N, C-alpha and C positions, 0 to 999 in steps of 0.2 A: 503495498499499499505506499503510495507517495503521492504528493501534489504535482499537478501539472498546470504550467502557467501557459494559455495561448492568448496572443494579441489577435484581436478582432479585427476584421477587415470590413469596411462599409457601414458600422453602427455608431451609435452615440456612445456606447460603452467601449471602454480602450482594450479592456483586457478582461479573460475570465480564469479563475482559478478553480481546479477541479481534483476532487479527491476519490479515487475508485478504491474498490475492495472486490477485487475480479470485475463482475459485470455491474456490481451494485453500486450506486451513486452515495459516498459518505460526506461530501461536502461541495458545494458550489458557491463562488461568490465573485461577483461583477465589480469592477473598476469603471465607474462613471455611468451613463446611461440614466435611464428613470429610476431613480433610486427604489420608490415604495413597489413599483412593479417588479424590479428584478430580484428585490427582497422575497416578495411573494413567490416568483418562480424558484428560487433557490431552496425555499422550504418545502414547495409542492414536490420538487424532483428529488431531494433527499430520502434515502432509503427506497428509492425505485430501481428497477433493472433499466441499465442504460439504455437496451434495445427499444423498449418501450416509449423511453424519452424522444430517442432520436425518430422513432417512427411518427410521432405527433408533431415533433418541432422541425424537421428536416423540410426546408422548401418553403417554411414562412415567410412572408415579406413584411416589410416594414412601408406604409405610404408607397411611394414611387421607387423605392430602394429595392433591388435583386436579392436583399437577404434582411435580415431582422435579428435581434438579440436572441431569440430562440434558435433561430436558424444557426448561429454560430455557436452556440451551445451545441447542437448536436454535432458541428464538426469538432468541436472541441473535446468533447468525449470521444468520438472516434479516434482522434489522435493521441488522447491520453489513454486509451486504452492499448492501442498499437504501441506507444511508448514504454507502457507496463510490460507488456508481451515481447519486448525486443530482446 
């Protein structure tokens, strides 16, 4: 179990810190972005299987942007899992 730092692309949030235990999300925190909403997302996903979160969040957009903070979280989870198993 380790923390993974992901630098976001195309969102108001600047980065996401993720901690996984296998495929279970133990911790998520965002730097920047919509504070209340991102704290809520973090609390909702902690304890969940990352595959379910990725399935629900991947591809979500924000206004006219091709991505969103939830979409970037899905990418961060995939990268964190790959790094954990490298």
